[in-house]
C-alpha positions in Angstrom: -150.6 177.7 48.4 -153.2 179.3 50.9 -152.3 181.5 53.8 -153.1 180.4 57.4 -154.1 184.0 58.2 -157.8 184.3 58.7 -159.7 187.0 56.7 -160.0 190.3 58.5 -163.7 190.1 58.9 -163.3 186.8 60.9 -160.3 187.5 63.0 -162.1 189.0 65.9 -164.6 186.0 66.2 -161.7 183.6 65.7 -159.7 185.2 68.5 -162.7 185.1 70.8 -163.6 181.5 70.2 -160.0 180.5 70.3 -159.6 182.2 73.8 -162.9 181.0 75.1 -161.5 177.3 74.8 -159.1 177.9 77.6 -161.7 179.4 80.1 -164.1 176.8 81.2 -163.4 175.2 84.5 -163.9 171.6 83.1 -162.0 169.9 80.3 -165.3 168.6 78.8 -166.5 172.2 78.4 -163.2 173.1 76.7 -163.5 170.1 74.3 -166.9 171.1 73.3 -165.9 174.7 72.6 -162.9 173.3 70.5 -165.3 171.2 68.6 -167.8 174.1 68.1 -164.8 176.1 66.8 -163.7 173.4 64.4 -167.2 172.7 63.1 -168.0 176.5 62.6 -165.1 178.8 61.6 -162.8 175.7 61.3 -164.5 174.6 58.0 -164.2 178.1 56.6 -160.4 178.3 57.6 -158.8 174.8 57.7 -155.4 176.4 57.5 -155.9 178.5 60.7 -157.1 175.4 62.6 -153.7 173.7 61.6 -151.9 176.7 63.5 -153.7 175.8 66.6 -151.8 172.4 66.6 -148.6 174.1 65.9 -145.2 173.3 67.7 -144.0 176.8 67.1 -143.1 177.5 70.9 -141.0 174.4 71.0 -139.3 175.2 67.7 -138.6 178.7 68.9 -136.9 177.2 72.0 -134.7 175.0 69.8 -133.7 177.8 67.6 -132.8 179.9 70.6 -130.7 177.1 72.1 -128.8 176.7 68.8 -128.3 180.4 68.4 -126.8 180.7 71.9 -124.5 177.7 71.4 -123.2 179.1 68.1 -122.5 182.4 69.7 -120.4 180.5 72.5 -118.5 178.3 70.0 -116.7 175.4 71.9 -117.7 174.4 75.6 -115.0 173.2 77.9 -117.1 170.3 79.1 -120.6 168.8 78.8 -121.7 170.3 82.1 -121.1 174.0 80.9 -123.1 173.3 77.6 -125.9 171.8 79.8 -125.9 174.9 82.0 -126.4 177.2 79.0 -129.2 175.1 77.6 -130.8 175.0 81.1 -130.6 178.7 81.4 -132.1 179.3 78.1 -134.9 177.0 78.8 -135.6 178.6 82.1 -135.5 182.2 80.6 -138.1 180.8 78.1 -140.2 179.2 80.7 -140.2 182.6 82.4 -141.4 184.3 79.3 -144.1 181.7 78.7 -145.2 182.1 82.3 -146.0 185.7 81.7 -148.1 184.8 78.7 -151.0 182.8 79.9 -151.7 180.3 77.1 -153.2 177.5 79.0 -154.8 177.1 82.2 -152.9 174.1 83.7 -155.4 173.7 86.4 -157.7 171.9 83.9 -155.2 169.2 83.6 -154.7 168.7 87.2 -158.5 168.5 87.8 -158.6 165.6 85.3 -158.3 162.3 87.1 -156.9 160.5 84.0 -154.2 163.0 83.4 -153.5 163.7 87.2 -152.8 160.1 87.9 
């Protein structure tokens, strides 16, 4: 079984090229950069490219909700369970806001997505 971790010698380049995907002002430019990454380093490290399409953030949110629910045990009603889940989601969203993974303005500027 191969690892998704890139070799040390390529980590710097991979990090720079991955970050560069999210910097351009136009969606088409971002797509071109993604294609270039996949055609270049992506061919050398296909496992690392799979990590770029990961749902780890969502899985982490689900596991945190499950952990909190288990620690509470039983809820008096559905509304109290929903309040806990909402609080966890809002807390996680706050953490994600502090880490800028995506520039959402690119989506808003795309007429197909914004409609």
